[in-house]
Backbone as JSON Lines, residues from 0, in Angstrom:
{"i":0,"aa":"M","n":[0.83,-1.19,0.0],"ca":[0.0,0.0,0.0],"c":[0.87,1.26,0.0]}
{"i":1,"aa":"K","n":[1.94,1.27,0.81],"ca":[2.82,2.44,0.89],"c":[3.48,2.67,-0.47]}
{"i":2,"aa":"T","n":[3.86,1.6,-1.18],"ca":[4.47,1.74,-2.5],"c":[3.48,2.35,-3.48]}
{"i":3,"aa":"L","n":[2.22,1.9,-3.44],"ca":[1.19,2.45,-4.32],"c":[0.96,3.92,-4.01]}
{"i":4,"aa":"L","n":[0.88,4.28,-2.72],"ca":[0.69,5.66,-2.33],"c":[1.87,6.51,-2.79]}
{"i":5,"aa":"G","n":[3.09,6.0,-2.66],"ca":[4.26,6.73,-3.12],"c":[4.24,6.95,-4.62]}
{"i":6,"aa":"A","n":[3.84,5.92,-5.39],"ca":[3.77,6.04,-6.84],"c":[2.7,7.05,-7.25]}
{"i":7,"aa":"V","n":[1.54,6.99,-6.6],"ca":[0.47,7.94,-6.88],"c":[0.91,9.35,-6.5]}
{"i":8,"aa":"S","n":[1.58,9.48,-5.36],"ca":[2.08,10.78,-4.91],"c":[3.04,11.37,-5.94]}
{"i":9,"aa":"A","n":[3.97,10.56,-6.42],"ca":[4.94,11.03,-7.41],"c":[4.23,11.45,-8.7]}
{"i":10,"aa":"L","n":[3.23,10.66,-9.14],"ca":[2.48,10.99,-10.35],"c":[1.73,12.3,-10.17]}
{"i":11,"aa":"L","n":[1.05,12.45,-9.03],"ca":[0.28,13.67,-8.8],"c":[1.18,14.88,-8.71]}
{"i":12,"aa":"C","n":[2.32,14.74,-8.05],"ca":[3.26,15.88,-7.95],"c":[3.78,16.27,-9.32]}
{"i":13,"aa":"S","n":[3.95,15.31,-10.22],"ca":[4.45,15.63,-11.55],"c":[3.37,16.29,-12.4]}
{"i":14,"aa":"L","n":[2.09,16.06,-12.1],"ca":[1.0,16.63,-12.87],"c":[0.54,17.99,-12.36]}
{"i":15,"aa":"L","n":[0.8,18.31,-11.11],"ca":[0.31,19.53,-10.5],"c":[1.34,20.63,-10.57]}
{"i":16,"aa":"P","n":[0.87,21.87,-10.7],"ca":[1.81,22.97,-10.52],"c":[2.21,23.0,-9.06]}
{"i":17,"aa":"L","n":[3.48,23.16,-8.79],"ca":[3.95,23.12,-7.42],"c":[3.91,24.51,-6.8]}
{"i":18,"aa":"H","n":[3.18,24.61,-5.69],"ca":[3.07,25.86,-4.95],"c":[3.66,25.64,-3.58]}
{"i":19,"aa":"A","n":[4.87,25.19,-3.53],"ca":[5.5,24.8,-2.28],"c":[6.35,25.94,-1.72]}
{"i":20,"aa":"V","n":[6.57,25.86,-0.4],"ca":[7.39,26.86,0.28],"c":[8.86,26.48,0.16]}
{"i":21,"aa":"N","n":[9.69,27.48,0.07],"ca":[11.14,27.3,0.14],"c":[11.63,28.28,1.2]}
{"i":22,"aa":"W","n":[11.86,27.78,2.43],"ca":[12.33,28.63,3.52],"c":[13.82,28.4,3.7]}
{"i":23,"aa":"N","n":[14.58,29.47,3.56],"ca":[16.02,29.39,3.74],"c":[16.38,30.4,4.83]}
{"i":24,"aa":"E","n":[16.9,29.93,5.96],"ca":[17.2,30.83,7.07],"c":[18.17,31.94,6.67]}
{"i":25,"aa":"A","n":[19.07,31.67,5.75],"ca":[20.03,32.7,5.32],"c":[19.34,33.86,4.61]}
{"i":26,"aa":"I","n":[18.19,33.62,4.01],"ca":[17.45,34.64,3.27],"c":[16.2,35.09,4.03]}
{"i":27,"aa":"D","n":[15.44,34.12,4.57],"ca":[14.13,34.4,5.15],"c":[14.16,34.65,6.66]}
{"i":28,"aa":"G","n":[15.3,34.46,7.3],"ca":[15.41,34.69,8.73],"c":[15.44,33.39,9.52]}
{"i":29,"aa":"D","n":[15.9,33.51,10.75],"ca":[16.05,32.35,11.64],"c":[14.69,31.79,12.01]}
{"i":30,"aa":"L","n":[14.56,30.47,11.97],"ca":[13.35,29.84,12.48],"c":[13.3,30.02,13.99]}
{"i":31,"aa":"S","n":[12.11,30.11,14.54],"ca":[11.93,30.34,15.97],"c":[12.58,29.24,16.8]}
{"i":32,"aa":"G","n":[13.06,29.61,17.98],"ca":[13.55,28.64,18.96],"c":[12.6,28.54,20.13]}
{"i":33,"aa":"N","n":[11.44,29.19,20.02],"ca":[10.44,29.22,21.08],"c":[9.38,28.16,20.84]}
{"i":34,"aa":"N","n":[9.31,27.17,21.73],"ca":[8.36,26.07,21.55],"c":[6.91,26.53,21.63]}
{"i":35,"aa":"L","n":[6.64,27.69,22.25],"ca":[5.28,28.2,22.36],"c":[4.92,29.15,21.22]}
{"i":36,"aa":"A","n":[5.9,29.5,20.39],"ca":[5.67,30.39,19.25],"c":[6.56,29.98,18.08]}
{"i":37,"aa":"P","n":[6.38,28.76,17.56],"ca":[7.19,28.33,16.41],"c":[6.88,29.2,15.18]}
{"i":38,"aa":"T","n":[7.82,29.26,14.26],"ca":[7.6,30.01,13.01],"c":[6.48,29.35,12.22]}
{"i":39,"aa":"P","n":[5.43,30.1,11.85],"ca":[4.37,29.5,11.02],"c":[4.8,29.46,9.56]}
{"i":40,"aa":"L","n":[4.72,28.28,8.95],"ca":[5.03,28.12,7.53],"c":[3.8,27.55,6.83]}
{"i":41,"aa":"T","n":[3.6,27.92,5.58],"ca":[2.51,27.38,4.8],"c":[3.09,26.41,3.78]}
{"i":42,"aa":"L","n":[2.94,25.12,4.05],"ca":[3.41,24.11,3.1],"c":[2.38,23.97,2.0]}
{"i":43,"aa":"G","n":[2.86,23.95,0.77],"ca":[1.97,23.78,-0.37],"c":[2.11,22.4,-0.96]}
{"i":44,"aa":"L","n":[1.28,22.11,-1.95],"ca":[1.39,20.83,-2.64],"c":[2.74,20.77,-3.35]}
{"i":45,"aa":"G","n":[3.37,19.64,-3.27],"ca":[4.67,19.47,-3.89],"c":[5.76,19.32,-2.85]}
{"i":46,"aa":"V","n":[6.97,19.63,-3.25],"ca":[8.14,19.49,-2.37],"c":[8.44,20.84,-1.75]}
{"i":47,"aa":"N","n":[8.4,20.9,-0.42],"ca":[8.66,22.11,0.35],"c":[10.05,21.98,0.96]}
{"i":48,"aa":"L","n":[10.94,22.94,0.66],"ca":[12.32,22.88,1.15],"c":[12.51,23.81,2.33]}
{"i":49,"aa":"I","n":[13.06,23.28,3.42],"ca":[13.39,24.05,4.61],"c":[14.9,23.91,4.81]}
{"i":50,"aa":"S","n":[15.61,25.04,4.81],"ca":[17.07,25.03,4.96],"c":[17.47,25.91,6.12]}
{"i":51,"aa":"G","n":[18.46,25.44,6.89],"ca":[18.91,26.27,7.99],"c":[20.1,25.68,8.71]}
{"i":52,"aa":"T","n":[20.39,26.3,9.85],"ca":[21.41,25.79,10.76],"c":[20.8,25.77,12.15]}
{"i":53,"aa":"M","n":[21.28,24.87,12.98],"ca":[20.83,24.79,14.37],"c":[21.94,24.16,15.19]}
{"i":54,"aa":"G","n":[21.87,24.3,16.5],"ca":[22.86,23.73,17.39],"c":[23.6,24.8,18.16]}
{"i":55,"aa":"K","n":[24.82,24.48,18.6],"ca":[25.66,25.47,19.27],"c":[27.11,25.17,18.98]}
{"i":56,"aa":"D","n":[27.92,26.24,18.88],"ca":[29.32,26.06,18.5],"c":[30.29,26.1,19.66]}
{"i":57,"aa":"L","n":[29.88,26.59,20.82],"ca":[30.74,26.63,22.0],"c":[29.98,26.07,23.2]}
{"i":58,"aa":"P","n":[30.66,25.41,24.13],"ca":[29.96,24.82,25.28],"c":[29.09,25.83,26.04]}
{"i":59,"aa":"Q","n":[29.54,27.07,26.18],"ca":[28.78,28.06,26.93],"c":[27.76,28.82,26.07]}
{"i":60,"aa":"A","n":[27.76,28.59,24.76],"ca":[26.85,29.31,23.86],"c":[25.42,28.8,24.03]}
{"i":61,"aa":"P","n":[24.44,29.66,23.77],"ca":[23.05,29.19,23.81],"c":[22.77,28.24,22.65]}
{"i":62,"aa":"V","n":[21.81,27.36,22.83],"ca":[21.42,26.4,21.78],"c":[20.47,27.1,20.81]}
{"i":63,"aa":"D","n":[20.77,27.0,19.52],"ca":[19.88,27.51,18.47],"c":[18.97,26.36,18.06]}
{"i":64,"aa":"R","n":[17.75,26.37,18.57],"ca":[16.76,25.36,18.2],"c":[15.94,25.89,17.03]}
{"i":65,"aa":"D","n":[15.53,25.02,16.13],"ca":[14.66,25.42,15.02],"c":[13.31,24.76,15.19]}
{"i":66,"aa":"M","n":[12.26,25.6,15.26],"ca":[10.89,25.1,15.43],"c":[9.98,25.83,14.46]}
{"i":67,"aa":"F","n":[9.12,25.06,13.79],"ca":[8.13,25.67,12.91],"c":[6.85,24.85,12.94]}
{"i":68,"aa":"T","n":[5.77,25.51,12.62],"ca":[4.46,24.87,12.6],"c":[3.87,25.01,11.2]}
{"i":69,"aa":"F","n":[3.05,24.04,10.82],"ca":[2.4,24.06,9.51],"c":[1.05,23.36,9.62]}
{"i":70,"aa":"M","n":[0.18,23.67,8.66],"ca":[-1.13,23.03,8.63],"c":[-1.31,22.28,7.32]}
{"i":71,"aa":"L","n":[-1.85,21.07,7.43],"ca":[-2.26,20.32,6.25],"c":[-3.78,20.45,6.15]}
{"i":72,"aa":"A","n":[-4.25,21.01,5.05],"ca":[-5.69,21.22,4.85],"c":[-6.38,19.88,4.62]}
{"i":73,"aa":"P","n":[-7.71,19.85,4.77],"ca":[-8.44,18.61,4.45],"c":[-8.08,18.13,3.05]}
{"i":74,"aa":"G","n":[-7.77,16.87,2.93],"ca":[-7.4,16.29,1.64],"c":[-5.93,16.37,1.32]}
{"i":75,"aa":"Q","n":[-5.1,16.93,2.24],"ca":[-3.65,17.0,2.02],"c":[-2.94,16.02,2.95]}
{"i":76,"aa":"Y","n":[-1.85,15.44,2.44],"ca":[-1.08,14.47,3.22],"c":[0.41,14.72,3.06]}
{"i":77,"aa":"L","n":[1.13,14.61,4.18],"ca":[2.59,14.68,4.18],"c":[3.09,13.26,3.97]}
{"i":78,"aa":"T","n":[3.78,13.02,2.85],"ca":[4.2,11.66,2.5],"c":[5.7,11.44,2.62]}
{"i":79,"aa":"S","n":[6.47,12.51,2.89],"ca":[7.91,12.34,2.96],"c":[8.54,13.46,3.78]}
{"i":80,"aa":"I","n":[9.5,13.09,4.63],"ca":[10.39,14.02,5.31],"c":[11.79,13.54,4.98]}
{"i":81,"aa":"D","n":[12.4,14.18,3.99],"ca":[13.67,13.72,3.44],"c":[14.77,14.74,3.72]}
{"i":82,"aa":"F","n":[15.78,14.33,4.5],"ca":[16.92,15.21,4.76],"c":[17.87,15.11,3.57]}
{"i":83,"aa":"L","n":[17.98,16.2,2.81],"ca":[18.84,16.25,1.63],"c":[20.27,16.63,1.99]}
{"i":84,"aa":"V","n":[20.4,17.48,3.03],"ca":[21.71,17.91,3.54],"c":[21.65,17.79,5.06]}
{"i":85,"aa":"F","n":[22.7,17.25,5.66],"ca":[22.79,17.18,7.12],"c":[24.26,17.02,7.47]}
{"i":86,"aa":"T","n":[24.89,18.14,7.86],"ca":[26.32,18.1,8.11],"c":[26.7,19.01,9.27]}
{"i":87,"aa":"P","n":[27.56,18.58,10.18],"ca":[28.17,17.25,10.24],"c":[27.15,16.2,10.69]}
{"i":88,"aa":"T","n":[27.46,14.95,10.48],"ca":[26.52,13.87,10.77],"c":[26.55,13.51,12.25]}
{"i":89,"aa":"N","n":[25.92,14.32,13.07],"ca":[25.77,14.04,14.49],"c":[24.48,13.28,14.71]}
{"i":90,"aa":"Q","n":[24.13,13.09,15.96],"ca":[22.84,12.49,16.3],"c":[21.97,13.61,16.87]}
{"i":91,"aa":"S","n":[21.28,14.32,15.99],"ca":[20.48,15.47,16.39],"c":[19.04,15.06,16.61]}
{"i":92,"aa":"F","n":[18.4,15.74,17.55],"ca":[17.02,15.44,17.93],"c":[16.05,16.07,16.95]}
{"i":93,"aa":"Y","n":[15.02,15.3,16.57],"ca":[13.97,15.77,15.66],"c":[12.65,15.26,16.2]}
{"i":94,"aa":"A","n":[11.66,16.15,16.32],"ca":[10.36,15.74,16.84],"c":[9.24,16.38,16.04]}
{"i":95,"aa":"I","n":[8.1,15.7,16.02],"ca":[6.87,16.23,15.43],"c":[5.76,16.05,16.45]}
{"i":96,"aa":"A","n":[4.96,17.1,16.63],"ca":[3.88,17.07,17.61],"c":[2.61,17.61,16.97]}
{"i":97,"aa":"P","n":[1.44,17.2,17.48],"ca":[0.2,17.78,16.99],"c":[0.02,19.18,17.55]}
{"i":98,"aa":"G","n":[-0.6,20.07,16.79],"ca":[-0.9,21.41,17.27],"c":[0.13,22.44,16.87]}
{"i":99,"aa":"A","n":[-0.12,23.68,17.3],"ca":[0.69,24.83,16.9],"c":[1.82,25.14,17.88]}
{"i":100,"aa":"T","n":[2.04,24.29,18.87],"ca":[3.16,24.42,19.81],"c":[3.73,23.02,20.03]}
{"i":101,"aa":"I","n":[4.88,22.96,20.72],"ca":[5.47,21.66,21.02],"c":[6.03,21.7,22.44]}
{"i":102,"aa":"N","n":[5.8,20.64,23.18],"ca":[6.3,20.55,24.55],"c":[7.77,20.2,24.49]}
{"i":103,"aa":"D","n":[8.61,21.07,25.07],"ca":[10.05,20.83,25.0],"c":[10.6,20.16,26.26]}
{"i":104,"aa":"T","n":[9.71,19.71,27.15],"ca":[10.16,19.01,28.36],"c":[9.6,17.61,28.48]}
{"i":105,"aa":"D","n":[8.52,17.29,27.75],"ca":[7.89,15.98,27.86],"c":[7.69,15.35,26.49]}
{"i":106,"aa":"P","n":[8.63,14.5,26.04],"ca":[8.52,13.9,24.7],"c":[7.32,12.97,24.56]}
{"i":107,"aa":"A","n":[6.7,12.58,25.66],"ca":[5.51,11.72,25.57],"c":[4.35,12.44,24.89]}
{"i":108,"aa":"T","n":[4.4,13.77,24.82],"ca":[3.34,14.53,24.15],"c":[3.55,14.65,22.65]}
{"i":109,"aa":"H","n":[4.72,14.25,22.16],"ca":[5.0,14.29,20.71],"c":[4.27,13.14,20.02]}
{"i":110,"aa":"L","n":[4.01,13.3,18.74],"ca":[3.56,12.15,17.96],"c":[4.71,11.15,17.86]}
{"i":111,"aa":"S","n":[5.9,11.68,17.53],"ca":[7.08,10.85,17.44],"c":[8.31,11.74,17.45]}
{"i":112,"aa":"N","n":[9.46,11.12,17.68],"ca":[10.73,11.81,17.61],"c":[11.8,10.78,17.27]}
{"i":113,"aa":"T","n":[12.91,11.28,16.77],"ca":[13.98,10.39,16.34],"c":[15.31,11.13,16.42]}
{"i":114,"aa":"L","n":[16.38,10.41,16.21],"ca":[17.7,11.03,16.08],"c":[18.05,11.04,14.59]}
{"i":115,"aa":"I","n":[18.39,12.22,14.09],"ca":[18.81,12.37,12.7],"c":[20.33,12.26,12.7]}
{"i":116,"aa":"N","n":[20.87,11.4,11.86],"ca":[22.32,11.21,11.83],"c":[22.88,11.23,10.42]}
{"i":117,"aa":"G","n":[22.14,11.83,9.51],"ca":[22.62,11.91,8.14],"c":[21.47,12.21,7.21]}
{"i":118,"aa":"T","n":[21.7,12.03,5.93],"ca":[20.67,12.31,4.93],"c":[19.78,11.09,4.74]}
{"i":119,"aa":"G","n":[18.63,11.33,4.1],"ca":[17.72,10.24,3.79],"c":[16.31,10.51,4.29]}
{"i":120,"aa":"E","n":[15.45,9.56,4.01],"ca":[14.03,9.62,4.38],"c":[13.88,9.28,5.86]}
{"i":121,"aa":"F","n":[13.14,10.13,6.61],"ca":[12.96,9.89,8.04],"c":[11.51,9.75,8.47]}
{"i":122,"aa":"L","n":[10.54,9.95,7.57],"ca":[9.14,9.75,7.97],"c":[8.91,8.3,8.37]}
{"i":123,"aa":"D","n":[9.54,7.37,7.67],"ca":[9.43,5.95,8.02],"c":[9.93,5.7,9.44]}
{"i":124,"aa":"N","n":[11.08,6.3,9.8],"ca":[11.62,6.15,11.16],"c":[10.65,6.67,12.2]}
{"i":125,"aa":"L","n":[10.04,7.83,11.93],"ca":[9.09,8.41,12.86],"c":[7.86,7.52,13.01]}
{"i":126,"aa":"A","n":[7.42,6.89,11.92],"ca":[6.24,6.03,11.97],"c":[6.53,4.72,12.71]}
{"i":127,"aa":"L","n":[7.79,4.29,12.74],"ca":[8.14,3.04,13.43],"c":[8.02,3.15,14.95]}
{"i":128,"aa":"G","n":[8.12,4.35,15.47],"ca":[8.03,4.55,16.91],"c":[8.98,5.62,17.36]}
{"i":129,"aa":"A","n":[8.67,6.2,18.51],"ca":[9.43,7.32,19.01],"c":[10.73,6.88,19.66]}
{"i":130,"aa":"Y","n":[11.76,7.68,19.48],"ca":[13.05,7.47,20.13],"c":[12.91,7.67,21.63]}
{"i":131,"aa":"S","n":[12.13,8.68,22.02],"ca":[12.0,9.03,23.43],"c":[10.56,9.41,23.76]}
{"i":132,"aa":"G","n":[9.68,8.44,23.76],"ca":[8.27,8.7,24.08],"c":[7.52,9.33,22.93]}
{"i":133,"aa":"G","n":[6.23,9.12,22.9],"ca":[5.39,9.68,21.85],"c":[4.09,8.92,21.77]}
{"i":134,"aa":"T","n":[3.08,9.57,21.2],"ca":[1.75,8.96,21.13],"c":[1.55,8.12,19.88]}
{"i":135,"aa":"G","n":[2.38,8.31,18.87],"ca":[2.26,7.53,17.64],"c":[2.0,8.4,16.43]}
{"i":136,"aa":"L","n":[2.58,8.0,15.33],"ca":[2.47,8.75,14.08],"c":[2.08,7.78,12.98]}
{"i":137,"aa":"T","n":[1.11,8.16,12.18],"ca":[0.74,7.34,11.03],"c":[1.39,7.94,9.78]}
{"i":138,"aa":"D","n":[1.76,7.1,8.87],"ca":[2.39,7.49,7.62],"c":[1.44,7.1,6.49]}
{"i":139,"aa":"P","n":[0.91,8.02,5.71],"ca":[1.23,9.44,5.64],"c":[0.54,10.21,6.77]}
{"i":140,"aa":"V","n":[1.07,11.42,7.03],"ca":[0.52,12.29,8.05],"c":[-0.65,13.04,7.44]}
{"i":141,"aa":"G","n":[-1.82,12.93,8.1],"ca":[-3.04,13.49,7.54],"c":[-3.31,14.93,7.92]}
{"i":142,"aa":"P","n":[-4.47,15.44,7.51],"ca":[-4.82,16.84,7.75],"c":[-4.73,17.21,9.23]}
{"i":143,"aa":"G","n":[-4.34,18.46,9.48],"ca":[-4.23,18.97,10.84],"c":[-3.06,19.93,10.95]}
{"i":144,"aa":"T","n":[-2.82,20.42,12.17],"ca":[-1.72,21.33,12.44],"c":[-0.63,20.57,13.18]}
{"i":145,"aa":"Y","n":[0.64,20.79,12.77],"ca":[1.77,20.06,13.33],"c":[2.92,21.02,13.6]}
{"i":146,"aa":"T","n":[3.75,20.66,14.57],"ca":[4.94,21.45,14.88],"c":[6.18,20.56,14.84]}
{"i":147,"aa":"I","n":[7.25,21.07,14.24],"ca":[8.53,20.38,14.11],"c":[9.55,21.05,15.03]}
{"i":148,"aa":"W","n":[10.43,20.23,15.63],"ca":[11.5,20.73,16.5],"c":[12.79,20.02,16.11]}
{"i":149,"aa":"L","n":[13.83,20.8,15.77],"ca":[15.17,20.28,15.49],"c":[16.14,20.87,16.51]}
{"i":150,"aa":"Q","n":[17.03,20.01,17.06],"ca":[17.98,20.5,18.06],"c":[19.26,19.65,18.07]}
{"i":151,"aa":"E","n":[20.38,20.34,18.22],"ca":[21.69,19.71,18.37],"c":[22.41,20.41,19.52]}
{"i":152,"aa":"L","n":[23.07,19.63,20.39],"ca":[23.72,20.2,21.57],"c":[25.23,20.27,21.48]}
{"i":153,"aa":"S","n":[25.85,19.61,20.51],"ca":[27.32,19.53,20.52],"c":[28.02,20.24,19.36]}
{"i":154,"aa":"S","n":[27.29,20.73,18.38],"ca":[27.91,21.44,17.25],"c":[26.83,22.19,16.5]}
{"i":155,"aa":"V","n":[27.23,22.96,15.49],"ca":[26.28,23.63,14.61],"c":[26.07,22.74,13.39]}
{"i":156,"aa":"V","n":[24.82,22.45,13.09],"ca":[24.46,21.55,11.99],"c":[23.78,22.37,10.89]}
{"i":157,"aa":"T","n":[24.2,22.14,9.67],"ca":[23.54,22.71,8.49],"c":[22.66,21.63,7.89]}
{"i":158,"aa":"Y","n":[21.43,22.0,7.55],"ca":[20.5,21.0,7.02],"c":[19.62,21.59,5.93]}
{"i":159,"aa":"Q","n":[19.1,20.7,5.09],"ca":[18.04,21.03,4.15],"c":[17.1,19.83,4.14]}
{"i":160,"aa":"T","n":[15.83,20.11,4.37],"ca":[14.83,19.05,4.46],"c":[13.74,19.28,3.42]}
{"i":161,"aa":"A","n":[13.31,18.21,2.77],"ca":[12.22,18.28,1.8],"c":[10.99,17.62,2.4]}
{"i":162,"aa":"Y","n":[9.92,18.4,2.52],"ca":[8.63,17.9,3.01],"c":[7.69,17.81,1.82]}
{"i":163,"aa":"T","n":[7.27,16.59,1.45],"ca":[6.41,16.41,0.29],"c":[4.96,16.32,0.73]}
{"i":164,"aa":"V","n":[4.13,17.23,0.18],"ca":[2.7,17.27,0.48],"c":[1.94,16.95,-0.81]}
{"i":165,"aa":"V","n":[0.99,16.02,-0.7],"ca":[0.21,15.61,-1.86],"c":[-1.27,15.68,-1.53]}
{"i":166,"aa":"P","n":[-2.11,15.81,-2.57],"ca":[-3.56,15.75,-2.33],"c":[-3.97,14.32,-2.05]}
{"i":167,"aa":"E","n":[-5.16,14.18,-1.51],"ca":[-5.69,12.84,-1.23],"c":[-5.73,12.06,-2.53]}
{"i":168,"aa":"P","n":[-5.04,10.91,-2.59],"ca":[-4.94,10.17,-3.85],"c":[-6.29,9.78,-4.45]}
{"i":169,"aa":"G","n":[-7.25,9.37,-3.64],"ca":[-8.53,8.92,-4.16],"c":[-9.27,10.0,-4.93]}
{"i":170,"aa":"A","n":[-9.25,11.23,-4.41],"ca":[-9.95,12.33,-5.05],"c":[-9.33,12.64,-6.4]}
{"i":171,"aa":"W","n":[-8.0,12.68,-6.47],"ca":[-7.33,13.01,-7.72],"c":[-7.42,11.88,-8.74]}
{"i":172,"aa":"L","n":[-7.41,10.65,-8.26],"ca":[-7.56,9.53,-9.2],"c":[-8.94,9.55,-9.82]}
{"i":173,"aa":"S","n":[-9.97,9.88,-9.04],"ca":[-11.33,9.98,-9.58],"c":[-11.41,11.1,-10.61]}
{"i":174,"aa":"L","n":[-10.81,12.24,-10.3],"ca":[-10.81,13.37,-11.22],"c":[-10.07,13.02,-12.51]}
{"i":175,"aa":"L","n":[-8.9,12.4,-12.39],"ca":[-8.14,12.01,-13.58],"c":[-8.9,10.97,-14.41]}
{"i":176,"aa":"G","n":[-9.54,10.02,-13.72],"ca":[-10.33,9.01,-14.42],"c":[-11.5,9.63,-15.17]}
{"i":177,"aa":"G","n":[-12.17,10.59,-14.53],"ca":[-13.29,11.28,-15.18],"c":[-12.82,12.07,-16.39]}
{"i":178,"aa":"A","n":[-11.68,12.74,-16.26],"ca":[-11.14,13.5,-17.39],"c":[-10.79,12.57,-18.56]}
{"i":179,"aa":"A","n":[-10.2,11.42,-18.25],"ca":[-9.86,10.46,-19.3],"c":[-11.12,9.95,-19.99]}
{"i":180,"aa":"L","n":[-12.18,9.69,-19.23],"ca":[-13.44,9.21,-19.8],"c":[-14.04,10.27,-20.72]}
{"i":181,"aa":"L","n":[-14.01,11.53,-20.31],"ca":[-14.53,12.6,-21.15],"c":[-13.76,12.7,-22.46]}
{"i":182,"aa":"L","n":[-12.44,12.53,-22.39],"ca":[-11.64,12.58,-23.62],"c":[-12.0,11.43,-24.57]}
{"i":183,"aa":"L","n":[-12.29,10.27,-24.0],"ca":[-12.65,9.12,-24.84],"c":[-14.03,9.27,-25.45]}
{"i":184,"aa":"L","n":[-14.94,9.93,-24.75],"ca":[-16.32,10.03,-25.22],"c":[-16.61,11.26,-26.06]}
{"i":185,"aa":"R","n":[-15.69,12.19,-26.16],"ca":[-15.95,13.41,-26.92],"c":[-16.09,13.07,-28.4]}
{"i":186,"aa":"P","n":[-16.92,13.84,-29.09],"ca":[-17.1,13.58,-30.53],"c":[-15.8,13.8,-31.29]}
{"i":187,"aa":"Q","n":[-15.55,12.96,-32.24],"ca":[-14.34,13.07,-33.07],"c":[-14.68,13.92,-34.29]}
{"i":188,"aa":"R","n":[-13.79,14.87,-34.57],"ca":[-13.96,15.71,-35.76],"c":[-13.42,14.99,-36.99]}
{"i":189,"aa":"N","n":[-14.11,15.16,-38.07],"ca":[-13.64,14.61,-39.34],"c":[-12.73,15.64,-39.97]}
{"i":190,"aa":"L","n":[-11.46,15.34,-40.1],"ca":[-10.48,16.29,-40.62],"c":[-10.16,16.04,-42.09]}
{"i":191,"aa":"Q","n":[-11.08,15.43,-42.81],"ca":[-10.82,15.19,-44.23],"c":[-10.95,16.49,-45.0]}
{"i":192,"aa":"A","n":[-10.07,16.69,-45.98],"ca":[-10.09,17.91,-46.77],"c":[-10.75,17.68,-48.09]}
């Protein structure tokens, strides 16, 4: 089923105009470090890129945490959280929670959390179970409001993450099927000269 959903997601993303967000901390500003006021982002259909740095470079320096919140509208699903860049490859904390804030003291309130240690797909890891407590995450992530938290305590990490949002596959497959049927049933013009 996951393979079918991934194939349908890829097909739909290739057919739709992409209205995705590209947030780059170097251009758009630092993501919030406040768990009660994460940066609100609007993820669109397609691949949404979030780029930044987080962590700390000196033992006495404050920790730069990156937190943002986003909403998936009815009929939208998050099907991928893919780290495209993650350097240096430490074991950094990553969490997703329901709602527009995230509890930074009790991981049991998160849907899931994991340790990021390099590039690759991590939604599967989050769906397998939480690293440190959590209520559970289903893959794909359905409509609702969610908050992300990234944190590193021993160095400064540069990252770029791709969040893929797709429409509900059933609705688009019905629409595509109907369009194909209309094309087949339309009257054919006689182009004889």
